[in-house]
N, CA, C and O atoms as a Tripos MOL2 file, in Angstrom:
@<TRIPOS>MOLECULE
protein
  276   275    69     0     0
PROTEIN
NO_CHARGES

@<TRIPOS>ATOM
      1 N           0.8550   -1.1780    0.0000 N.3       1 MET1
      2 CA          0.0000    0.0000    0.0000 C.3       1 MET1
      3 C           0.8990    1.2390    0.0000 C.2       1 MET1
      4 O           1.8080    1.3330    0.8240 O.2       1 MET1
      5 N           0.6650    2.1780   -0.8980 N.am      2 PRO2
      6 CA          1.4560    3.4040   -0.9010 C.3       2 PRO2
      7 C           1.2830    4.1660    0.4120 C.2       2 PRO2
      8 O           0.2350    4.0940    1.0540 O.2       2 PRO2
      9 N           2.3240    4.8910    0.7950 N.am      3 MET3
     10 CA          2.3040    5.6020    2.0710 C.3       3 MET3
     11 C           1.1320    6.5710    2.1620 C.2       3 MET3
     12 O           0.5100    6.6670    3.2200 O.2       3 MET3
     13 N           0.8100    7.2920    1.0920 N.am      4 THR4
     14 CA         -0.2980    8.2470    1.1550 C.3       4 THR4
     15 C          -1.6220    7.5370    1.3730 C.2       4 THR4
     16 O          -2.4820    8.0440    2.0950 O.2       4 THR4
     17 N          -1.8010    6.3720    0.7630 N.am      5 ALA5
     18 CA         -3.0450    5.6190    0.9510 C.3       5 ALA5
     19 C          -3.1520    5.1270    2.3880 C.2       5 ALA5
     20 O          -4.2360    5.1260    2.9710 O.2       5 ALA5
     21 N          -2.0240    4.7100    2.9570 N.am      6 LYS6
     22 CA         -2.0250    4.2390    4.3420 C.3       6 LYS6
     23 C          -2.3910    5.3790    5.2880 C.2       6 LYS6
     24 O          -3.1920    5.1900    6.2040 O.2       6 LYS6
     25 N          -1.8200    6.5440    5.0770 N.am      7 ILE7
     26 CA         -2.1230    7.6990    5.9240 C.3       7 ILE7
     27 C          -3.5920    8.0710    5.8080 C.2       7 ILE7
     28 O          -4.2350    8.3640    6.8160 O.2       7 ILE7
     29 N          -4.1340    8.0640    4.5940 N.am      8 GLU8
     30 CA         -5.5410    8.3890    4.4060 C.3       8 GLU8
     31 C          -6.4390    7.3600    5.0830 C.2       8 GLU8
     32 O          -7.4550    7.7260    5.6740 O.2       8 GLU8
     33 N          -6.0820    6.0840    5.0060 N.am      9 ALA9
     34 CA         -6.8840    5.0350    5.6400 C.3       9 ALA9
     35 C          -6.8630    5.1930    7.1510 C.2       9 ALA9
     36 O          -7.8910    5.0310    7.8090 O.2       9 ALA9
     37 N          -5.6960    5.5090    7.7060 N.am     10 GLU10
     38 CA         -5.5830    5.6730    9.1490 C.3      10 GLU10
     39 C          -6.3000    6.9300    9.6230 C.2      10 GLU10
     40 O          -6.8160    6.9580   10.7410 O.2      10 GLU10
     41 N          -6.3410    7.9580    8.8030 N.am     11 ALA11
     42 CA         -6.9780    9.2100    9.2040 C.3      11 ALA11
     43 C          -8.4730    9.0330    9.4180 C.2      11 ALA11
     44 O          -9.0650    9.7520   10.2230 O.2      11 ALA11
     45 N          -9.0950    8.0940    8.7160 N.am     12 GLY12
     46 CA        -10.5240    7.8830    8.8500 C.3      12 GLY12
     47 C         -10.9150    7.0500   10.0540 C.2      12 GLY12
     48 O         -12.0900    7.0200   10.4200 O.2      12 GLY12
     49 N          -9.9650    6.3730   10.6780 N.am     13 ALA13
     50 CA        -10.2700    5.5020   11.8120 C.3      13 ALA13
     51 C          -9.8740    6.1820   13.1120 C.2      13 ALA13
     52 O          -8.7840    6.7450   13.2140 O.2      13 ALA13
     53 N         -10.7570    6.1340   14.1090 N.am     14 PRO14
     54 CA        -10.3810    6.7060   15.3990 C.3      14 PRO14
     55 C          -9.2130    5.9260   15.9890 C.2      14 PRO14
     56 O          -9.1920    4.6960   15.9510 O.2      14 PRO14
     57 N          -8.2550    6.6430   16.5260 N.am     15 ALA15
     58 CA         -7.1110    5.9980   17.1540 C.3      15 ALA15
     59 C          -7.2420    6.1360   18.6580 C.2      15 ALA15
     60 O          -7.9610    7.0030   19.1530 O.2      15 ALA15
     61 N          -6.5660    5.3050   19.3550 N.am     16 GLY16
     62 CA         -6.5750    5.4260   20.7980 C.3      16 GLY16
     63 C          -6.0920    4.1710   21.4780 C.2      16 GLY16
     64 O          -5.8570    3.1370   20.8530 O.2      16 GLY16
     65 N          -5.9540    4.2970   22.7650 N.am     17 LYS17
     66 CA         -5.5010    3.1960   23.5960 C.3      17 LYS17
     67 C          -6.6880    2.4080   24.1200 C.2      17 LYS17
     68 O          -7.8360    2.8510   24.0800 O.2      17 LYS17
     69 N          -6.3650    1.2360   24.6080 N.am     18 ALA18
     70 CA         -7.3420    0.4550   25.3560 C.3      18 ALA18
     71 C          -6.8980    0.4970   26.8200 C.2      18 ALA18
     72 O          -5.7060    0.4210   27.1180 O.2      18 ALA18
     73 N          -7.8540    0.6160   27.7160 N.am     19 TRP19
     74 CA         -7.5880    0.7390   29.1460 C.3      19 TRP19
     75 C          -8.3230   -0.3560   29.9020 C.2      19 TRP19
     76 O          -9.4970   -0.6150   29.6350 O.2      19 TRP19
     77 N          -7.6450   -0.9960   30.8390 N.am     20 LYS20
     78 CA         -8.2240   -2.0900   31.6170 C.3      20 LYS20
     79 C          -8.5100   -1.6190   33.0330 C.2      20 LYS20
     80 O          -7.6670   -0.9940   33.6770 O.2      20 LYS20
     81 N          -9.7130   -1.9270   33.5070 N.am     21 CYS21
     82 CA        -10.0670   -1.6290   34.8880 C.3      21 CYS21
     83 C          -9.2850   -2.5760   35.7960 C.2      21 CYS21
     84 O          -9.2500   -3.7840   35.5570 O.2      21 CYS21
     85 N          -8.6630   -2.0310   36.8280 N.am     22 LEU22
     86 CA         -7.8810   -2.8480   37.7500 C.3      22 LEU22
     87 C          -8.7570   -3.6250   38.7300 C.2      22 LEU22
     88 O          -8.2800   -4.5470   39.3920 O.2      22 LEU22
     89 N         -10.0290   -3.2620   38.8240 N.am     23 LEU23
     90 CA        -10.9100   -3.9020   39.7970 C.3      23 LEU23
     91 C         -11.8110   -4.9710   39.1960 C.2      23 LEU23
     92 O         -12.3870   -5.7780   39.9260 O.2      23 LEU23
     93 N         -11.9370   -4.9860   37.8760 N.am     24 CYS24
     94 CA        -12.7630   -5.9990   37.2120 C.3      24 CYS24
     95 C         -12.1590   -6.2810   35.8370 C.2      24 CYS24
     96 O         -11.0010   -5.9370   35.6010 O.2      24 CYS24
     97 N         -12.8890   -6.8780   34.9540 N.am     25 THR25
     98 CA        -12.3410   -7.2360   33.6410 C.3      25 THR25
     99 C         -12.7540   -6.2810   32.5220 C.2      25 THR25
    100 O         -12.4730   -6.5550   31.3550 O.2      25 THR25
    101 N         -13.4110   -5.1720   32.8480 N.am     26 TYR26
    102 CA        -13.8820   -4.2350   31.8250 C.3      26 TYR26
    103 C         -12.7000   -3.5850   31.1100 C.2      26 TYR26
    104 O         -11.7220   -3.1880   31.7430 O.2      26 TYR26
    105 N         -12.8020   -3.4810   29.7900 N.am     27 VAL27
    106 CA        -11.7980   -2.7930   28.9800 C.3      27 VAL27
    107 C         -12.4890   -1.6510   28.2530 C.2      27 VAL27
    108 O         -13.4770   -1.8600   27.5480 O.2      27 VAL27
    109 N         -11.9620   -0.4370   28.4290 N.am     28 TYR28
    110 CA        -12.4590    0.7230   27.6910 C.3      28 TYR28
    111 C         -11.5090    0.9520   26.5260 C.2      28 TYR28
    112 O         -10.3220    1.2030   26.7320 O.2      28 TYR28
    113 N         -12.0190    0.8680   25.3150 N.am     29 ASP29
    114 CA        -11.2310    1.0650   24.1010 C.3      29 ASP29
    115 C         -11.5820    2.4290   23.5240 C.2      29 ASP29
    116 O         -12.7170    2.6690   23.1120 O.2      29 ASP29
    117 N         -10.5900    3.3220   23.4980 N.am     30 GLU30
    118 CA        -10.8320    4.6790   23.0090 C.3      30 GLU30
    119 C         -11.2960    4.6860   21.5550 C.2      30 GLU30
    120 O         -12.0890    5.5440   21.1690 O.2      30 GLU30
    121 N         -10.8200    3.7560   20.7550 N.am     31 ALA31
    122 CA        -11.1850    3.7250   19.3350 C.3      31 ALA31
    123 C         -12.6680    3.4400   19.1340 C.2      31 ALA31
    124 O         -13.2860    3.9970   18.2270 O.2      31 ALA31
    125 N         -13.2410    2.5860   19.9630 N.am     32 THR32
    126 CA        -14.6540    2.2330   19.8060 C.3      32 THR32
    127 C         -15.5600    3.0050   20.7450 C.2      32 THR32
    128 O         -16.7700    3.0630   20.5240 O.2      32 THR32
    129 N         -14.9940    3.6050   21.7970 N.am     33 GLY33
    130 CA        -15.8210    4.3120   22.7720 C.3      33 GLY33
    131 C         -16.7430    3.3410   23.4790 C.2      33 GLY33
    132 O         -16.4100    2.1710   23.6650 O.2      33 GLY33
    133 N         -17.8960    3.8330   23.8680 N.am     34 SER34
    134 CA        -18.9100    2.9880   24.5080 C.3      34 SER34
    135 C         -20.2790    3.5440   24.1370 C.2      34 SER34
    136 O         -20.9520    4.1510   24.9700 O.2      34 SER34
    137 N         -20.6950    3.3360   22.8760 N.am     35 PRO35
    138 CA        -21.9630    3.8970   22.4130 C.3      35 PRO35
    139 C         -23.1600    3.5280   23.2930 C.2      35 PRO35
    140 O         -24.0930    4.3190   23.4280 O.2      35 PRO35
    141 N         -23.1410    2.3410   23.8870 N.am     36 ALA36
    142 CA        -24.2450    1.9290   24.7640 C.3      36 ALA36
    143 C         -24.3530    2.8240   25.9960 C.2      36 ALA36
    144 O         -25.4050    2.9000   26.6310 O.2      36 ALA36
    145 N         -23.2460    3.5040   26.3250 N.am     37 HIS37
    146 CA        -23.2240    4.4020   27.4800 C.3      37 HIS37
    147 C         -23.0970    5.8670   27.0580 C.2      37 HIS37
    148 O         -22.7740    6.7270   27.8770 O.2      37 HIS37
    149 N         -23.3540    6.1450   25.7710 N.am     38 GLY38
    150 CA        -23.3350    7.5200   25.2770 C.3      38 GLY38
    151 C         -21.9560    8.0850   24.9980 C.2      38 GLY38
    152 O         -21.7990    9.3020   24.9070 O.2      38 GLY38
    153 N         -20.9480    7.2270   24.8600 N.am     39 ILE39
    154 CA        -19.5820    7.6870   24.5990 C.3      39 ILE39
    155 C         -19.2170    7.3280   23.1620 C.2      39 ILE39
    156 O         -19.0990    6.1470   22.8330 O.2      39 ILE39
    157 N         -19.0360    8.3330   22.3020 N.am     40 PRO40
    158 CA        -18.7650    8.0580   20.8860 C.3      40 PRO40
    159 C         -17.3540    7.5150   20.6460 C.2      40 PRO40
    160 O         -16.4540    7.7380   21.4560 O.2      40 PRO40
    161 N         -17.1650    6.8040   19.5320 N.am     41 PRO41
    162 CA        -15.8320    6.3230   19.1610 C.3      41 PRO41
    163 C         -14.8400    7.4770   19.0950 C.2      41 PRO41
    164 O         -15.1880    8.5920   18.7050 O.2      41 PRO41
    165 N         -13.6020    7.1930   19.4810 N.am     42 GLY42
    166 CA        -12.5480    8.1980   19.4390 C.3      42 GLY42
    167 C         -12.4340    9.0260   20.7050 C.2      42 GLY42
    168 O         -11.5970    9.9280   20.7650 O.2      42 GLY42
    169 N         -13.2470    8.7530   21.7230 N.am     43 THR43
    170 CA        -13.1910    9.5140   22.9720 C.3      43 THR43
    171 C         -12.0860    8.9570   23.8640 C.2      43 THR43
    172 O         -12.1050    7.7880   24.2500 O.2      43 THR43
    173 N         -11.1180    9.8250   24.1820 N.am     44 ARG44
    174 CA        -10.0160    9.4040   25.0410 C.3      44 ARG44
    175 C         -10.4970    9.2690   26.4850 C.2      44 ARG44
    176 O         -11.4090    9.9750   26.9150 O.2      44 ARG44
    177 N          -9.8800    8.3630   27.2200 N.am     45 LEU45
    178 CA        -10.2370    8.1590   28.6250 C.3      45 LEU45
    179 C         -10.1220    9.4700   29.3970 C.2      45 LEU45
    180 O         -10.9850    9.7900   30.2150 O.2      45 LEU45
    181 N          -9.0700   10.2190   29.1420 N.am     46 GLU46
    182 CA         -8.8510   11.4730   29.8660 C.3      46 GLU46
    183 C          -9.8920   12.5390   29.5300 C.2      46 GLU46
    184 O         -10.0320   13.5170   30.2640 O.2      46 GLU46
    185 N         -10.6220   12.3610   28.4330 N.am     47 ASP47
    186 CA        -11.6490   13.3270   28.0510 C.3      47 ASP47
    187 C         -13.0330   12.9880   28.6040 C.2      47 ASP47
    188 O         -13.9750   13.7610   28.4330 O.2      47 ASP47
    189 N         -13.1590   11.8390   29.2640 N.am     48 LEU48
    190 CA        -14.4420   11.4860   29.8730 C.3      48 LEU48
    191 C         -14.6950   12.4040   31.0650 C.2      48 LEU48
    192 O         -13.7540   12.9530   31.6380 O.2      48 LEU48
    193 N         -15.9530   12.5710   31.4380 N.am     49 ASP49
    194 CA        -16.2930   13.4040   32.5900 C.3      49 ASP49
    195 C         -15.5230   12.9440   33.8230 C.2      49 ASP49
    196 O         -15.2200   11.7600   33.9660 O.2      49 ASP49
    197 N         -15.2080   13.8830   34.7100 N.am     50 ASP50
    198 CA        -14.4710   13.5540   35.9250 C.3      50 ASP50
    199 C         -15.1880   12.5180   36.7770 C.2      50 ASP50
    200 O         -14.5480   11.7380   37.4830 O.2      50 ASP50
    201 N         -16.5100   12.5080   36.7130 N.am     51 ASP51
    202 CA        -17.2640   11.5540   37.5300 C.3      51 ASP51
    203 C         -17.5760   10.2520   36.7880 C.2      51 ASP51
    204 O         -18.3510    9.4330   37.2820 O.2      51 ASP51
    205 N         -16.9750   10.0510   35.6000 N.am     52 TRP52
    206 CA        -17.1920    8.8070   34.8640 C.3      52 TRP52
    207 C         -16.6740    7.6410   35.6890 C.2      52 TRP52
    208 O         -15.6630    7.7580   36.3800 O.2      52 TRP52
    209 N         -17.3690    6.5270   35.6130 N.am     53 SER53
    210 CA        -16.9200    5.3320   36.3210 C.3      53 SER53
    211 C         -17.1120    4.0980   35.4440 C.2      53 SER53
    212 O         -17.8800    4.1100   34.4820 O.2      53 SER53
    213 N         -16.4100    3.0550   35.7930 N.am     54 CYS54
    214 CA        -16.4980    1.7870   35.0720 C.3      54 CYS54
    215 C         -17.9510    1.3260   35.0740 C.2      54 CYS54
    216 O         -18.5720    1.2510   36.1340 O.2      54 CYS54
    217 N         -18.4970    1.0180   33.9050 N.am     55 PRO55
    218 CA        -19.8970    0.5960   33.8570 C.3      55 PRO55
    219 C         -20.1410   -0.7690   34.4990 C.2      55 PRO55
    220 O         -21.2840   -1.1050   34.8090 O.2      55 PRO55
    221 N         -19.0910   -1.5560   34.7020 N.am     56 ASP56
    222 CA        -19.2680   -2.8780   35.3080 C.3      56 ASP56
    223 C         -19.1460   -2.8690   36.8300 C.2      56 ASP56
    224 O         -19.9030   -3.5560   37.5160 O.2      56 ASP56
    225 N         -18.1820   -2.0840   37.3700 N.am     57 CYS57
    226 CA        -17.9510   -2.1550   38.8200 C.3      57 CYS57
    227 C         -17.9860   -0.8080   39.5340 C.2      57 CYS57
    228 O         -17.9650   -0.7670   40.7650 O.2      57 CYS57
    229 N         -18.0380    0.3030   38.7800 N.am     58 GLY58
    230 CA        -18.1150    1.6190   39.4000 C.3      58 GLY58
    231 C         -16.7730    2.2500   39.7380 C.2      58 GLY58
    232 O         -16.7430    3.3190   40.3460 O.2      58 GLY58
    233 N         -15.6620    1.6240   39.3630 N.am     59 ALA59
    234 CA        -14.3360    2.1840   39.6310 C.3      59 ALA59
    235 C         -14.1490    3.4830   38.8500 C.2      59 ALA59
    236 O         -14.7330    3.6620   37.7810 O.2      59 ALA59
    237 N         -13.3330    4.3840   39.3880 N.am     60 GLY60
    238 CA        -13.0430    5.6500   38.7250 C.3      60 GLY60
    239 C         -11.9440    5.5160   37.6860 C.2      60 GLY60
    240 O         -11.3040    4.4700   37.5740 O.2      60 GLY60
    241 N         -11.7310    6.5790   36.9280 N.am     61 ARG61
    242 CA        -10.6940    6.5680   35.8790 C.3      61 ARG61
    243 C          -9.3170    6.2450   36.4410 C.2      61 ARG61
    244 O          -8.4930    5.6350   35.7600 O.2      61 ARG61
    245 N          -9.0640    6.6520   37.6810 N.am     62 GLU62
    246 CA         -7.7590    6.4020   38.2940 C.3      62 GLU62
    247 C          -7.4840    4.9040   38.4970 C.2      62 GLU62
    248 O          -6.3470    4.5080   38.7520 O.2      62 GLU62
    249 N          -8.5220    4.0850   38.3830 N.am     63 ASP63
    250 CA         -8.3730    2.6390   38.5460 C.3      63 ASP63
    251 C          -8.2100    1.9110   37.2140 C.2      63 ASP63
    252 O          -8.4120    0.6990   37.1370 O.2      63 ASP63
    253 N          -7.8440    2.6550   36.1610 N.am     64 PHE64
    254 CA         -7.6080    2.0590   34.8510 C.3      64 PHE64
    255 C          -6.1340    2.1900   34.4990 C.2      64 PHE64
    256 O          -5.4870    3.1820   34.8340 O.2      64 PHE64
    257 N          -5.6120    1.1660   33.8150 N.am     65 GLU65
    258 CA         -4.2410    1.2160   33.3220 C.3      65 GLU65
    259 C          -4.2460    0.8530   31.8450 C.2      65 GLU65
    260 O          -5.1300    0.1300   31.3860 O.2      65 GLU65
    261 N          -3.2560    1.3560   31.0920 N.am     66 PRO66
    262 CA         -3.2090    1.0280   29.6640 C.3      66 PRO66
    263 C          -3.0810   -0.4770   29.4660 C.2      66 PRO66
    264 O          -2.3380   -1.1530   30.1770 O.2      66 PRO66
    265 N          -3.8080   -0.9750   28.5040 N.am     67 LEU67
    266 CA         -3.7370   -2.3880   28.1410 C.3      67 LEU67
    267 C          -2.6370   -2.5240   27.1050 C.2      67 LEU67
    268 O          -2.6850   -1.8740   26.0610 O.2      67 LEU67
    269 N          -1.6560   -3.3510   27.3770 N.am     68 ASP68
    270 CA         -0.5390   -3.5230   26.4370 C.3      68 ASP68
    271 C          -1.0210   -4.1510   25.1430 C.2      68 ASP68
    272 O          -1.9040   -5.0090   25.1300 O.2      68 ASP68
    273 N          -0.4180   -3.6980   24.0610 N.am     69 ALA69
    274 CA         -0.8030   -4.1800   22.7250 C.3      69 ALA69
    275 C          -0.3980   -5.5990   22.4790 C.2      69 ALA69
    276 O          -0.6550   -6.1370   21.4020 O.2      69 ALA69
@<TRIPOS>BOND
     1     1     2 1
     2     2     3 1
     3     3     4 2
     4     3     5 am
     5     5     6 1
     6     6     7 1
     7     7     8 2
     8     7     9 am
     9     9    10 1
    10    10    11 1
    11    11    12 2
    12    11    13 am
    13    13    14 1
    14    14    15 1
    15    15    16 2
    16    15    17 am
    17    17    18 1
    18    18    19 1
    19    19    20 2
    20    19    21 am
    21    21    22 1
    22    22    23 1
    23    23    24 2
    24    23    25 am
    25    25    26 1
    26    26    27 1
    27    27    28 2
    28    27    29 am
    29    29    30 1
    30    30    31 1
    31    31    32 2
    32    31    33 am
    33    33    34 1
    34    34    35 1
    35    35    36 2
    36    35    37 am
    37    37    38 1
    38    38    39 1
    39    39    40 2
    40    39    41 am
    41    41    42 1
    42    42    43 1
    43    43    44 2
    44    43    45 am
    45    45    46 1
    46    46    47 1
    47    47    48 2
    48    47    49 am
    49    49    50 1
    50    50    51 1
    51    51    52 2
    52    51    53 am
    53    53    54 1
    54    54    55 1
    55    55    56 2
    56    55    57 am
    57    57    58 1
    58    58    59 1
    59    59    60 2
    60    59    61 am
    61    61    62 1
    62    62    63 1
    63    63    64 2
    64    63    65 am
    65    65    66 1
    66    66    67 1
    67    67    68 2
    68    67    69 am
    69    69    70 1
    70    70    71 1
    71    71    72 2
    72    71    73 am
    73    73    74 1
    74    74    75 1
    75    75    76 2
    76    75    77 am
    77    77    78 1
    78    78    79 1
    79    79    80 2
    80    79    81 am
    81    81    82 1
    82    82    83 1
    83    83    84 2
    84    83    85 am
    85    85    86 1
    86    86    87 1
    87    87    88 2
    88    87    89 am
    89    89    90 1
    90    90    91 1
    91    91    92 2
    92    91    93 am
    93    93    94 1
    94    94    95 1
    95    95    96 2
    96    95    97 am
    97    97    98 1
    98    98    99 1
    99    99   100 2
   100    99   101 am
   101   101   102 1
   102   102   103 1
   103   103   104 2
   104   103   105 am
   105   105   106 1
   106   106   107 1
   107   107   108 2
   108   107   109 am
   109   109   110 1
   110   110   111 1
   111   111   112 2
   112   111   113 am
   113   113   114 1
   114   114   115 1
   115   115   116 2
   116   115   117 am
   117   117   118 1
   118   118   119 1
   119   119   120 2
   120   119   121 am
   121   121   122 1
   122   122   123 1
   123   123   124 2
   124   123   125 am
   125   125   126 1
   126   126   127 1
   127   127   128 2
   128   127   129 am
   129   129   130 1
   130   130   131 1
   131   131   132 2
   132   131   133 am
   133   133   134 1
   134   134   135 1
   135   135   136 2
   136   135   137 am
   137   137   138 1
   138   138   139 1
   139   139   140 2
   140   139   141 am
   141   141   142 1
   142   142   143 1
   143   143   144 2
   144   143   145 am
   145   145   146 1
   146   146   147 1
   147   147   148 2
   148   147   149 am
   149   149   150 1
   150   150   151 1
   151   151   152 2
   152   151   153 am
   153   153   154 1
   154   154   155 1
   155   155   156 2
   156   155   157 am
   157   157   158 1
   158   158   159 1
   159   159   160 2
   160   159   161 am
   161   161   162 1
   162   162   163 1
   163   163   164 2
   164   163   165 am
   165   165   166 1
   166   166   167 1
   167   167   168 2
   168   167   169 am
   169   169   170 1
   170   170   171 1
   171   171   172 2
   172   171   173 am
   173   173   174 1
   174   174   175 1
   175   175   176 2
   176   175   177 am
   177   177   178 1
   178   178   179 1
   179   179   180 2
   180   179   181 am
   181   181   182 1
   182   182   183 1
   183   183   184 2
   184   183   185 am
   185   185   186 1
   186   186   187 1
   187   187   188 2
   188   187   189 am
   189   189   190 1
   190   190   191 1
   191   191   192 2
   192   191   193 am
   193   193   194 1
   194   194   195 1
   195   195   196 2
   196   195   197 am
   197   197   198 1
   198   198   199 1
   199   199   200 2
   200   199   201 am
   201   201   202 1
   202   202   203 1
   203   203   204 2
   204   203   205 am
   205   205   206 1
   206   206   207 1
   207   207   208 2
   208   207   209 am
   209   209   210 1
   210   210   211 1
   211   211   212 2
   212   211   213 am
   213   213   214 1
   214   214   215 1
   215   215   216 2
   216   215   217 am
   217   217   218 1
   218   218   219 1
   219   219   220 2
   220   219   221 am
   221   221   222 1
   222   222   223 1
   223   223   224 2
   224   223   225 am
   225   225   226 1
   226   226   227 1
   227   227   228 2
   228   227   229 am
   229   229   230 1
   230   230   231 1
   231   231   232 2
   232   231   233 am
   233   233   234 1
   234   234   235 1
   235   235   236 2
   236   235   237 am
   237   237   238 1
   238   238   239 1
   239   239   240 2
   240   239   241 am
   241   241   242 1
   242   242   243 1
   243   243   244 2
   244   243   245 am
   245   245   246 1
   246   246   247 1
   247   247   248 2
   248   247   249 am
   249   249   250 1
   250   250   251 1
   251   251   252 2
   252   251   253 am
   253   253   254 1
   254   254   255 1
   255   255   256 2
   256   255   257 am
   257   257   258 1
   258   258   259 1
   259   259   260 2
   260   259   261 am
   261   261   262 1
   262   262   263 1
   263   263   264 2
   264   263   265 am
   265   265   266 1
   266   266   267 1
   267   267   268 2
   268   267   269 am
   269   269   270 1
   270   270   271 1
   271   271   272 2
   272   271   273 am
   273   273   274 1
   274   274   275 1
   275   275   276 2
@<TRIPOS>SUBSTRUCTURE
     1 MET1         2 RESIDUE 1 A MET
     2 PRO2         6 RESIDUE 1 A PRO
     3 MET3        10 RESIDUE 1 A MET
     4 THR4        14 RESIDUE 1 A THR
     5 ALA5        18 RESIDUE 1 A ALA
     6 LYS6        22 RESIDUE 1 A LYS
     7 ILE7        26 RESIDUE 1 A ILE
     8 GLU8        30 RESIDUE 1 A GLU
     9 ALA9        34 RESIDUE 1 A ALA
    10 GLU10       38 RESIDUE 1 A GLU
    11 ALA11       42 RESIDUE 1 A ALA
    12 GLY12       46 RESIDUE 1 A GLY
    13 ALA13       50 RESIDUE 1 A ALA
    14 PRO14       54 RESIDUE 1 A PRO
    15 ALA15       58 RESIDUE 1 A ALA
    16 GLY16       62 RESIDUE 1 A GLY
    17 LYS17       66 RESIDUE 1 A LYS
    18 ALA18       70 RESIDUE 1 A ALA
    19 TRP19       74 RESIDUE 1 A TRP
    20 LYS20       78 RESIDUE 1 A LYS
    21 CYS21       82 RESIDUE 1 A CYS
    22 LEU22       86 RESIDUE 1 A LEU
    23 LEU23       90 RESIDUE 1 A LEU
    24 CYS24       94 RESIDUE 1 A CYS
    25 THR25       98 RESIDUE 1 A THR
    26 TYR26      102 RESIDUE 1 A TYR
    27 VAL27      106 RESIDUE 1 A VAL
    28 TYR28      110 RESIDUE 1 A TYR
    29 ASP29      114 RESIDUE 1 A ASP
    30 GLU30      118 RESIDUE 1 A GLU
    31 ALA31      122 RESIDUE 1 A ALA
    32 THR32      126 RESIDUE 1 A THR
    33 GLY33      130 RESIDUE 1 A GLY
    34 SER34      134 RESIDUE 1 A SER
    35 PRO35      138 RESIDUE 1 A PRO
    36 ALA36      142 RESIDUE 1 A ALA
    37 HIS37      146 RESIDUE 1 A HIS
    38 GLY38      150 RESIDUE 1 A GLY
    39 ILE39      154 RESIDUE 1 A ILE
    40 PRO40      158 RESIDUE 1 A PRO
    41 PRO41      162 RESIDUE 1 A PRO
    42 GLY42      166 RESIDUE 1 A GLY
    43 THR43      170 RESIDUE 1 A THR
    44 ARG44      174 RESIDUE 1 A ARG
    45 LEU45      178 RESIDUE 1 A LEU
    46 GLU46      182 RESIDUE 1 A GLU
    47 ASP47      186 RESIDUE 1 A ASP
    48 LEU48      190 RESIDUE 1 A LEU
    49 ASP49      194 RESIDUE 1 A ASP
    50 ASP50      198 RESIDUE 1 A ASP
    51 ASP51      202 RESIDUE 1 A ASP
    52 TRP52      206 RESIDUE 1 A TRP
    53 SER53      210 RESIDUE 1 A SER
    54 CYS54      214 RESIDUE 1 A CYS
    55 PRO55      218 RESIDUE 1 A PRO
    56 ASP56      222 RESIDUE 1 A ASP
    57 CYS57      226 RESIDUE 1 A CYS
    58 GLY58      230 RESIDUE 1 A GLY
    59 ALA59      234 RESIDUE 1 A ALA
    60 GLY60      238 RESIDUE 1 A GLY
    61 ARG61      242 RESIDUE 1 A ARG
    62 GLU62      246 RESIDUE 1 A GLU
    63 ASP63      250 RESIDUE 1 A ASP
    64 PHE64      254 RESIDUE 1 A PHE
    65 GLU65      258 RESIDUE 1 A GLU
    66 PRO66      262 RESIDUE 1 A PRO
    67 LEU67      266 RESIDUE 1 A LEU
    68 ASP68      270 RESIDUE 1 A ASP
    69 ALA69      274 RESIDUE 1 A ALA
């Protein structure tokens, strides 16, 4: 794939990290967001409301760590 085509393909897809809750098995993926909870794709964990919590166990953002690729 030519470099320009690759850049254009990547530009259309939301990028981001995946974050794992340390208290349960929930994974928040920035690329997909959480549409069922009103969070659109491409929303970074740090951009969620300060009072956002894990939908499975109620843990806060501080209880999430990056999920290794």
